[in-house]
C-alpha positions as CSV (number, residue, x, y, z in Angstrom):
1,M,82.0,-85.9,29.0
2,K,82.9,-83.3,26.4
3,P,83.6,-79.5,26.2
4,E,80.8,-78.0,24.6
5,S,82.7,-76.3,21.8
6,R,86.3,-76.1,20.3
7,A,86.3,-72.5,20.3
8,T,85.3,-72.6,24.0
9,W,87.7,-75.3,24.7
10,L,90.6,-73.6,23.2
11,S,90.1,-70.5,25.1
12,V,89.9,-71.9,28.4
13,A,93.0,-74.1,27.6
14,A,95.0,-70.8,26.8
15,I,93.9,-69.3,29.6
16,T,95.0,-72.3,31.8
17,I,98.2,-72.5,30.4
18,L,99.2,-69.1,30.6
19,F,98.3,-69.0,34.4
20,V,100.1,-72.0,34.9
21,T,103.4,-70.7,33.2
22,L,103.3,-67.5,35.0
23,L,102.9,-69.4,38.4
24,A,105.5,-71.9,37.5
25,G,108.6,-69.8,37.3
26,F,77.5,-73.6,59.2
27,I,79.1,-76.2,61.0
28,I,77.4,-79.6,62.0
29,T,78.7,-82.7,63.3
30,H,76.9,-86.0,63.1
31,Q,76.8,-89.8,63.6
32,P,75.1,-91.6,60.8
33,G,74.5,-95.1,61.3
34,E,76.7,-96.6,58.4
35,R,79.7,-95.0,56.9
36,L,82.4,-98.0,56.9
37,Q,83.2,-98.5,53.8
38,E,87.1,-98.8,53.4
39,E,87.5,-99.8,49.1
40,S,88.0,-97.2,46.8
41,L,85.6,-96.4,44.1
42,L,88.3,-97.9,41.4
43,E,91.8,-98.6,41.3
44,E,93.8,-95.6,40.1
45,E,96.1,-97.5,37.9
46,T,93.3,-98.2,35.9
47,L,92.0,-94.9,34.9
48,P,92.6,-93.5,31.9
49,L,93.6,-89.7,33.1
50,A,95.2,-88.8,36.1
51,L,95.2,-85.6,38.1
52,E,98.2,-83.3,38.1
53,I,99.1,-82.6,41.8
54,V,99.8,-78.8,42.1
55,D,100.3,-76.4,45.2
56,F,97.4,-74.5,46.8
57,S,98.4,-71.3,45.0
58,T,98.4,-72.6,41.7
59,L,95.5,-74.7,42.0
60,L,93.6,-71.1,43.2
61,A,94.9,-69.3,39.8
62,V,94.2,-72.0,37.4
63,V,90.7,-73.0,38.2
64,D,88.2,-70.5,37.3
65,L,84.8,-71.2,38.9
66,N,83.3,-68.9,36.0
67,Q,84.5,-71.3,33.5
68,C,82.6,-74.3,33.2
69,I,85.7,-76.5,31.6
70,V,88.1,-77.0,34.6
71,P,91.9,-77.9,34.5
72,P,92.6,-81.7,35.7
73,V,94.7,-80.5,38.8
74,A,94.5,-81.2,42.4
75,I,96.1,-80.2,45.4
76,R,97.2,-83.5,47.9
77,D,96.2,-82.4,51.0
78,V,93.5,-80.0,52.9
79,P,95.3,-76.6,52.8
80,P,95.8,-75.0,56.5
81,E,95.6,-71.6,54.5
82,L,91.5,-72.2,54.4
83,Q,91.2,-71.6,58.1
84,D,93.2,-68.3,57.9
85,M,91.1,-66.7,55.2
86,D,89.1,-63.9,56.9
87,V,87.1,-63.3,53.6
88,I,84.1,-65.3,53.8
89,Q,83.7,-65.4,50.0
90,E,87.2,-66.3,49.3
91,K,87.0,-69.2,51.7
92,K,84.1,-70.7,50.1
93,D,85.7,-70.0,46.3
94,A,88.9,-71.7,47.5
95,F,87.1,-74.5,49.3
96,F,84.9,-75.2,46.0
97,K,88.3,-74.9,43.9
98,M,89.8,-77.6,46.0
99,L,87.1,-80.1,45.3
100,F,85.9,-79.2,41.8
101,P,88.4,-81.1,39.7
102,I,88.4,-84.0,42.2
103,I,84.8,-84.6,41.9
104,L,84.6,-83.9,37.9
105,K,87.2,-86.5,37.7
106,V,85.4,-89.2,39.9
107,N,82.3,-88.5,37.6
108,Y,84.2,-88.6,34.6
109,D,85.6,-92.0,35.6
110,I,82.1,-93.2,36.8
111,L,80.7,-92.1,33.1
112,E,83.6,-94.2,31.4
113,L,82.6,-97.0,33.6
114,R,79.3,-97.1,32.7
115,E,80.1,-97.4,28.9
116,E,82.0,-100.2,29.5
117,I,79.5,-101.8,31.8
118,L,76.8,-101.3,28.8
119,A,79.1,-102.6,26.4
120,G,79.2,-106.0,28.1
121,N,82.7,-105.4,29.9
122,V,81.8,-106.6,33.3
123,D,83.6,-109.1,35.0
124,D,83.1,-110.8,38.9
125,E,85.7,-108.4,40.3
126,L,83.5,-105.4,39.2
127,Y,80.6,-106.8,41.0
128,E,82.7,-107.2,44.2
129,Q,84.1,-103.7,43.9
130,F,80.5,-102.3,44.3
131,Q,79.3,-104.9,47.0
132,L,77.4,-107.0,44.6
133,S,77.4,-110.4,43.0
134,P,77.2,-111.4,39.3
135,E,73.3,-112.9,40.2
136,D,72.5,-109.2,41.1
137,G,73.0,-108.1,37.4
138,I,73.7,-105.3,35.2
139,E,70.8,-103.1,36.3
140,R,71.6,-103.2,39.9
141,L,75.5,-102.4,38.9
142,L,74.6,-99.2,37.1
143,K,72.2,-98.1,40.1
144,R,75.6,-98.3,41.9
145,A,77.6,-97.2,39.5
146,D,76.3,-93.7,39.0
147,I,77.5,-90.1,39.2
148,I,76.8,-87.3,42.1
149,P,76.1,-83.7,41.1
150,P,79.0,-81.9,41.9
151,S,76.5,-79.3,43.7
152,L,75.5,-81.9,46.1
153,V,78.9,-83.0,46.8
154,F,79.8,-79.3,47.6
155,A,77.4,-78.8,50.0
156,Q,77.7,-82.0,51.9
157,A,81.3,-81.4,52.0
158,A,81.0,-78.1,53.3
159,I,78.7,-79.2,56.2
160,E,80.8,-82.0,57.5
161,S,84.3,-80.4,57.2
162,A,83.1,-76.6,58.2
163,W,84.3,-75.7,54.9
164,G,87.4,-77.4,55.0
165,T,88.5,-76.2,58.5
166,S,87.4,-78.6,60.8
167,R,90.0,-80.8,62.9
168,F,89.6,-83.8,60.7
169,A,89.6,-82.3,57.5
170,L,92.9,-80.6,58.1
171,E,94.5,-83.6,60.2
172,A,92.9,-86.5,58.5
173,N,91.7,-85.1,54.8
174,N,88.3,-86.3,56.0
175,I,85.8,-84.2,54.3
176,F,83.2,-86.0,54.8
177,G,82.8,-87.5,58.3
178,H,84.0,-90.9,57.1
179,W,84.1,-93.4,60.3
180,T,86.6,-96.5,60.4
181,Y,86.1,-99.4,63.4
182,V,89.9,-100.6,63.2
183,P,91.4,-99.9,66.1
184,G,94.3,-97.4,66.2
185,T,93.8,-96.7,62.5
186,G,92.2,-93.3,62.8
187,I,91.5,-90.3,65.5
188,V,89.2,-90.6,68.2
189,P,87.0,-87.7,68.7
190,A,87.5,-86.0,72.1
191,D,83.3,-86.2,72.5
192,R,83.1,-90.0,71.2
193,P,80.6,-91.5,73.6
194,A,81.7,-94.1,76.5
195,G,81.9,-97.4,75.0
196,A,81.9,-96.6,71.2
197,T,84.6,-98.0,69.3
198,Y,84.7,-95.9,66.1
199,E,87.3,-93.5,65.1
200,V,87.7,-90.7,62.4
201,R,89.0,-92.4,59.4
202,I,92.4,-90.7,58.0
203,F,92.6,-90.4,54.3
204,E,96.1,-90.2,52.7
205,T,95.0,-87.7,50.4
206,L,92.0,-85.3,49.7
207,K,91.2,-87.3,46.9
208,D,90.6,-90.3,48.3
209,S,88.1,-88.8,51.0
210,V,86.4,-87.7,47.9
211,R,86.4,-91.2,46.1
212,A,85.4,-92.6,49.6
213,Y,82.6,-90.7,49.9
214,Y,81.4,-91.7,46.5
215,H,81.4,-95.2,47.2
216,N,79.6,-94.8,50.4
217,L,76.6,-93.3,48.5
218,N,77.3,-95.7,45.9
219,T,77.3,-98.8,48.2
220,N,76.1,-98.5,51.4
221,R,72.3,-99.9,52.2
222,A,71.6,-97.0,54.0
223,Y,71.5,-94.7,50.9
224,R,69.4,-97.1,48.7
225,E,66.6,-94.9,48.5
226,F,69.1,-91.9,47.3
227,R,70.2,-94.5,44.4
228,E,66.7,-95.4,43.5
229,A,65.8,-91.8,43.0
230,R,68.9,-91.0,41.4
231,T,67.9,-93.4,38.3
232,T,64.8,-91.0,37.5
233,T,66.3,-87.8,38.4
234,K,70.1,-85.7,38.8
235,D,68.1,-82.9,40.4
236,P,70.1,-82.3,43.8
237,L,67.5,-80.3,45.3
238,E,65.3,-83.6,45.2
239,L,68.0,-86.1,45.9
240,T,68.6,-84.5,49.2
241,R,65.7,-85.7,50.3
242,Y,67.0,-89.3,50.6
243,L,70.0,-88.4,52.7
244,H,68.3,-88.4,55.8
245,R,70.3,-91.1,57.1
246,Y,73.7,-89.3,56.7
247,S,73.0,-87.4,59.6
248,Q,71.0,-87.3,62.9
249,L,69.4,-84.1,61.8
250,G,67.3,-86.4,59.6
251,A,64.8,-84.5,57.6
252,E,66.3,-80.8,58.7
253,Y,69.8,-82.2,57.2
254,G,68.3,-82.1,53.6
255,K,66.6,-78.7,54.0
256,R,70.4,-77.5,55.0
257,L,72.0,-79.2,52.0
258,N,69.4,-77.3,49.5
259,S,70.2,-74.1,51.6
260,I,73.8,-74.3,51.0
261,I,73.3,-75.2,47.1
262,R,70.7,-72.2,46.5
263,F,72.7,-69.6,48.3
264,N,76.1,-70.4,46.9
265,D,74.3,-70.7,43.5
266,L,75.9,-74.0,43.0
267,L,73.4,-75.8,40.2
268,P,75.3,-74.4,37.3
269,Y,78.6,-76.4,38.5
270,D,76.5,-79.6,37.7
271,D,76.8,-79.1,34.0
272,C,80.8,-78.5,34.1
273,T,83.5,-80.7,32.8
274,L,87.2,-81.4,32.6
275,L,89.7,-80.0,30.3
276,L,90.5,-83.9,28.7
277,D,92.8,-82.9,26.0
278,E,96.1,-84.9,26.1
279,D,98.3,-82.1,24.4
280,V,97.3,-79.5,26.7
281,V,97.4,-81.5,29.8
282,L,101.0,-82.3,28.7
283,A,101.7,-78.5,28.2
284,M,100.4,-77.9,31.6
285,E,102.6,-80.4,33.2
286,N,105.9,-79.2,31.6
287,G,104.6,-75.9,32.4
288,D,104.6,-74.8,28.8
């Protein structure tokens, strides 16, 4: 994705660098049928642009929700400060800022990957990453290697993590309620039914949680209808209809997602992009 204009880009870049320089010196629980994907969406070392890890206060300063070109910065973990924010809008804005660059980065990587696929640069390993075989073909691979609207990611993350304040978000960087069935590798929920063996998956970083969410929706057979619908529309208010298997709430889950998207005016964020100029990113890293 490219910035809309050079002038806009330069303006945002200047503001971003200035902020960095100055700083350098609701709740639903659910049990979907399947969320066991352990693989990452893509190997991080193969990606052309990495997110710069900053502290929470820096992130809040440089990510401006009123600007649609977002600096490539991220925080490592879900910050405990979120649960101490008493002003609701302040908490929501911090939550969106926490996720926004990561979501845009994952979407950017997927778009880059799609270009490679369309150019014929596909090997068996790529098919395997998306739980397919070469016999499945390019068309089916492209159905899985596709972006998710940021507004939809925001809404699901808000529901699944109680706006970043749930126990599993804070202790495990688990924003989307992912499970694992490998004993002793996750957190056992206090209300886990007798005889159940799942644990809540622990993620090393917040970014890992977001990437696992993408992998889940892009490969899990429970979301096949979602992927089919996505080939004809990227409208999140339509795509939520196909996420009824993500929650025990069924069809009501999609309605709640749409309510969050509408109430918080999240649709404009679907058109936003990352600030990708290498010189500006280098300046940010150096605090220039």
